[in-house]
N, C-alpha and C positions, 0 to 999 in steps of 0.2 A: 491703718493705724493710727491712733491720735498721735498729734505732735509730743504729747505728754507722755512719760512712763510714770504711771499711778499705780501703785499696789497697796493693799490693805494688809496690815499686820494685826492679827485678832488676837489678843492676850486676855488671860484669865477666864478662858472657856471652861466651864463644868459640863463635861458630856451627859451628865445625867438631868441637868436642868437647863441647859443654856442651847440645845440643840436648834430649836425653832429661832431664836434669836440670831444666832450665829448665822446661820442659813440666810436670814434676812439681811444681815450685815453683807455676806457674800453677794447676795442676789441684788441689792441696791448698789452696790461698787459696781458689779457688772453692768446694771442699766445706766448707771450714770457716768461712765467713762474710765473705770479702773481697768487695768488688764488683769488684776488676778487678787488672790488673798492667800496669805501664809496664816496657818492656824497654829497657834503655839499650844496644841494638844492633840492627842490622838482622837479622832472621830470620823472614821470612816463614811459615816451615815451623812454627814454635812458634806463631805467632800462627794459623795455619790449623788445626793440632791442637786447640788450646784452642777455638776456635769451633765447630769439629766436634762436640767433646764436649758443649759448652754447648747446641747445638741439639739434639742427641739426648736429653741429660739433664734439659734445662730449665733455669730460672732465668735472671738477667741477669748477665753476666759478659764485662766487655771486656778484650781483650790489644792493647795499643798498643806497636809496636816503633819504632825509631828514636828514642827520647826522649832528649833532652839531659838527664843527671841533675842537674846544678847547677841549670839552669832549673826544672826540675820539684820540686825541693826548695824553691827560692825562692819560687816559684808556692803550692806547699801551705802554707808557713807565712805567706805574705801572705794567704791565704784563711782564717787562724785554726787552720790545723792544728798538729799535732805531727809530729814526725820519730823513728821508733824504729828504731834500726840493730841489728840481731841479730849478735851477734859473742861469741866465747869470751871475749874481754877486757873485756867491761863489768861493770855489775852484776848481781848474781845476780837471776834472774827473779822469784823469790818476794819478795824485798826491795822491788822497785819497781812490780811489778803493781798493788798497791793505788792507787798515784799515777797510773798509766796507764790503768786501767779506765774512770774516769770521763769521759774524753776521749772527744768524738764524732767527731774528725775525725783519722784515725791513718794516716800513710804509713810502712809497714814496709818498710826497707831490707834486701835479703838479697842478699848478695855469693856471688860466686864466689872463684877461688883468692885473687885478690889484690885487697884493698879500697884505693882510695887513702886516705892518712891524713887527707885533708881532710874525708871523711866523720864521724869522729870528732869532730871540730869543730861540722859542721854538725848533727848529731844533738841532738835534746833528751834522748834517752836512748839510751845505748849500754847493750844487755842481754844477758846472757849466760844462755843456756840451761842450759849447763854449762862447767865450765872444762876440760873434754877435747875433742879434735878429734872431730866427728861432722858430720853431713849438715846443709847449710843447710835441706834438707826438712824433716828432724826438727825443727830448730829452729823453723822456721815453724809446724809442726802445733802443737808445744808451746805457744807464744807465743799462737795463737789461741783455743787449749783453754782457757788460763788467763785469756785476755782475756774470752772471753764465758763463762766459768765453766760449761762444759759444754752449755749451751743450743744451740751450734751443731751438736750431734750429732743433734739432731731437725729441722734445717731442712727446710722443703718447698722445691721447686723446680718452680715453676708453667710449663706449657708443654711437661714432658717428654713425650718420646714412649715412654718405657721407664723403668721402675723395677725395682728389686730387691724380691723379697718375702722378708722375712726368715724364715730357716728353721733349724732344727737341724742339718740335714745335706743337702748336694746345692745346686745352683744354681737358683734360680727367678726368672725375671722375668716382666713383664708389658708388652706392648704396650699402649700407652694410645693 
């Protein structure tokens, strides 16, 4: 288990529109060192997709839907954690990552199209990965990479049934 407890809180998910993007938010979090994802909406399809990947590709990663985001944030803080909201309107990532990196328990809020204004006040850090419109998936990936300083790129995933064999050309996998 990593020395940090990092969990994603996905808010603003619209099941009829955002299933693929939210699944990719969860998979990005999983691949880059987060422990799991809370989904502030009901979407069993996202939960099942992430569970299927975790079962086949290994590691421990949870995805829980139907989470009340206010309660989630309140409980996280009560347990001594901090809340980082990824937004293009926050402080620049390179300027605040040094303050965030030493923290052990981090809830990362990743919004969809419209984030309630209340989130900005509840977050300990409103962090901008860039001041330009872009994907919440890329924001999460860059934030986690900066948080873990690149070490997450070599994570091992115990219990995997399959793994990729690095190769210069072509696709090579190994059934375990």
